[in-house]
C-alpha positions in Angstrom: -219.5 -6.9 -101.4 -219.4 -3.4 -100.0 -221.4 -2.6 -97.0 -221.4 1.2 -97.6 -224.7 2.9 -97.8 -226.1 3.2 -101.3 -227.7 6.3 -102.7 -231.2 5.6 -104.0 -231.6 5.6 -107.8 -235.0 7.3 -107.6 -235.8 10.2 -105.3 -239.0 12.0 -104.6 -239.1 15.6 -105.8 -241.8 17.8 -104.3 -243.6 19.7 -107.1 -245.7 22.5 -105.8 -246.6 24.3 -109.1 -247.2 21.3 -111.4 -250.3 19.2 -111.2 -251.4 16.2 -113.2 -254.8 16.5 -114.9 -257.3 13.7 -115.0 -256.9 13.6 -118.8 -253.2 13.0 -118.5 -253.8 10.1 -116.0 -256.4 8.6 -118.3 -254.0 8.9 -121.3 -251.2 7.2 -119.3 -253.5 4.4 -118.2 -254.7 3.7 -121.8 -251.1 3.7 -123.0 -250.4 1.1 -120.3 -253.2 -1.1 -121.7 -252.2 -0.5 -125.4 -248.5 -1.2 -124.9 -249.1 -5.0 -124.9 -252.6 -6.0 -126.0 -253.1 -9.0 -123.8 -255.8 -9.9 -121.2 -253.2 -9.4 -118.4 -252.4 -5.9 -119.5 -256.1 -5.1 -119.9 -256.7 -6.4 -116.3 -253.8 -4.3 -115.1 -255.2 -1.2 -116.8 -258.7 -1.8 -115.3 -257.1 -2.2 -111.9 -255.3 1.1 -112.3 -258.5 2.8 -113.5 -260.3 1.4 -110.5 -257.7 2.6 -108.0 -257.7 6.1 -109.6 -261.5 6.2 -109.4 -261.5 5.0 -105.8 -258.9 7.6 -104.8 -260.8 10.4 -106.5 -264.1 9.4 -105.0 -262.6 9.1 -101.5 -261.0 12.6 -101.7 -263.3 15.3 -100.3 -264.0 18.0 -103.0 
């Protein structure tokens, strides 16, 4: 096995002009829940919605 440093597969790219709208986030979250209609996926979607709500409410306007 090689001990050489690997380059990461995913890298963060700063985006200053582009912003995600709340509607896009809601659409992605509902798509997450609709991809596999099980109770587990519904719970995962509700968790994601709760985290988004918490982060928006904690951010000063």
